[in-house]
C-alpha positions in Angstrom: 43.8 -14.3 -65.0 45.1 -12.0 -62.4 42.9 -9.0 -63.5 39.7 -10.9 -63.8 39.5 -12.3 -60.3 36.4 -11.1 -58.5 36.0 -11.8 -54.9 32.6 -13.3 -53.9 31.4 -13.8 -50.4 31.7 -17.3 -49.0 28.6 -19.4 -49.7 27.3 -19.4 -46.1 27.8 -15.6 -45.3 24.1 -14.9 -45.8 23.2 -17.5 -43.3 25.7 -16.1 -40.8 24.2 -12.6 -41.2 20.7 -14.0 -40.6 21.9 -15.9 -37.5 23.6 -12.8 -36.2 20.4 -10.8 -36.6 18.3 -13.5 -34.9 20.7 -13.8 -32.0 21.0 -10.0 -31.6 17.2 -9.7 -31.7 16.8 -12.4 -29.1 19.3 -10.7 -26.8 17.5 -7.4 -27.2 14.1 -9.0 -26.5 15.5 -10.7 -23.4 16.9 -7.4 -22.1 13.7 -5.6 -22.8 11.7 -8.3 -21.0 14.0 -7.9 -17.9 14.0 -4.1 -17.8 10.4 -3.3 -18.7 9.0 -4.6 -15.3 11.8 -2.7 -13.5 10.9 0.5 -15.3 7.1 0.0 -14.5 8.0 -0.6 -10.8 10.1 2.5 -10.6 7.4 4.6 -12.3 4.0 3.2 -11.3 0.8 4.4 -12.9 -1.2 7.0 -10.9 -4.0 5.4 -8.9 -7.0 7.6 -8.1 -7.7 7.7 -4.4 -11.2 7.1 -3.4 -12.6 10.3 -2.0 -14.6 9.3 1.1 -15.7 11.8 3.8 -18.0 9.6 5.8 -18.5 5.8 6.4 -21.0 3.9 8.4 -18.9 1.8 10.8 -21.6 -0.5 12.2 -24.2 -0.6 14.9 -23.6 0.7 18.4 -24.4 -2.7 19.9 -21.9 -4.5 17.7 -18.9 -3.1 19.6 -18.6 -3.6 23.3 -16.9 -1.1 25.6 -13.1 -1.3 25.6 -12.8 -2.9 22.2 -11.9 -1.9 18.7 -12.4 -2.9 15.1 -10.9 -2.2 11.7 -13.3 -0.5 9.2 -12.7 0.3 5.5 -12.5 4.0 5.1 -12.1 4.7 1.3 -9.1 2.7 0.2 -7.4 2.8 3.6 -8.3 1.1 6.9 -9.6 3.0 10.0 -9.6 1.9 13.6 -12.8 2.5 15.5 -12.4 2.2 19.3 -15.3 2.2 21.8 -13.5 3.5 24.9 -16.5 3.1 27.3 -20.3 3.2 27.0 -20.4 6.8 25.7 -17.0 7.6 24.3 -15.8 6.6 20.8 -12.5 7.2 19.1 -11.5 6.7 15.5 -8.1 6.9 13.8 -6.4 6.1 10.5 -5.3 2.5 11.1 -2.1 3.1 9.0 1.0 3.3 11.2 3.0 6.4 10.6 6.3 4.4 10.7 6.0 1.9 7.8 2.3 1.9 6.9 1.4 -1.3 8.7 -2.1 -1.7 10.0 -2.5 -1.0 13.7 -4.9 -2.7 16.1 -6.5 -2.0 19.5 -5.2 -4.0 22.5 -8.0 -4.2 25.0 -5.8 -5.5 27.9 -3.3 -2.6 27.7 -5.9 0.0 26.4 -3.6 1.1 23.6 -3.2 1.0 19.9 -0.4 -1.3 18.8 1.5 -1.8 15.5 2.8 -5.3 15.2 5.5 -4.5 12.6 8.0 -2.9 14.9 6.1 -2.9 18.3 5.1 0.8 18.1 2.3 1.9 20.4 -0.1 4.9 20.5 -2.3 6.1 23.3 -6.0 6.6 22.9 -5.4 10.2 21.7 -3.4 8.8 18.8 -0.1 10.1 20.2 3.0 8.0 20.0 3.6 6.2 23.3 6.6 4.1 22.4 8.5 2.6 19.5 9.6 3.9 16.1 6.5 5.8 14.8 7.6 9.4 14.0 4.2 11.1 14.4 0.7 10.5 15.8 -2.1 8.7 14.0 -4.6 10.8 12.0 -7.7 11.2 14.2 -11.1 10.9 12.6 -14.5 12.1 13.9 -17.0 9.7 15.3 -20.8 10.4 15.5 -23.5 8.2 16.8 -26.7 8.6 14.8 -29.5 6.6 16.4 -28.0 3.1 16.6 -25.5 3.6 13.8 -21.8 4.7 14.3 -20.5 7.0 11.6 -16.8 7.9 11.0 -15.8 11.0 9.1 -12.8 13.1 8.4 -12.1 16.0 10.8 -12.7 19.4 9.4 
């Protein structure tokens, strides 16, 4: 009987192979579920920027002298400042340091970023703090009783 002996797999070898495939597939699915969001974060989809050249920022009487307000300008905020009865200023409200939103401080008559205490003067120039460059200035026009902000040309 020595020549007739055939070797057959153990009876539960098929089940072991099936369990190995299921466990391997589960591990692969888990790894994919962890790394897919990381890959999407590192390579985000392109978002089309809203092209806006001009925005109505409100009525003249809505903003008192020496005050400011945030206005939506496309998909970014803008800061409209009424310096006095006749002078208006507008800037991108995005700080040039870390893209925080800036605000106008009436008491100190300056533009302030709360993130790292950066300040800008009423020309948009850096007065103090970490911002590396001035704010982007926008044009302001008063049409009748309406205040309009537009990009500078």
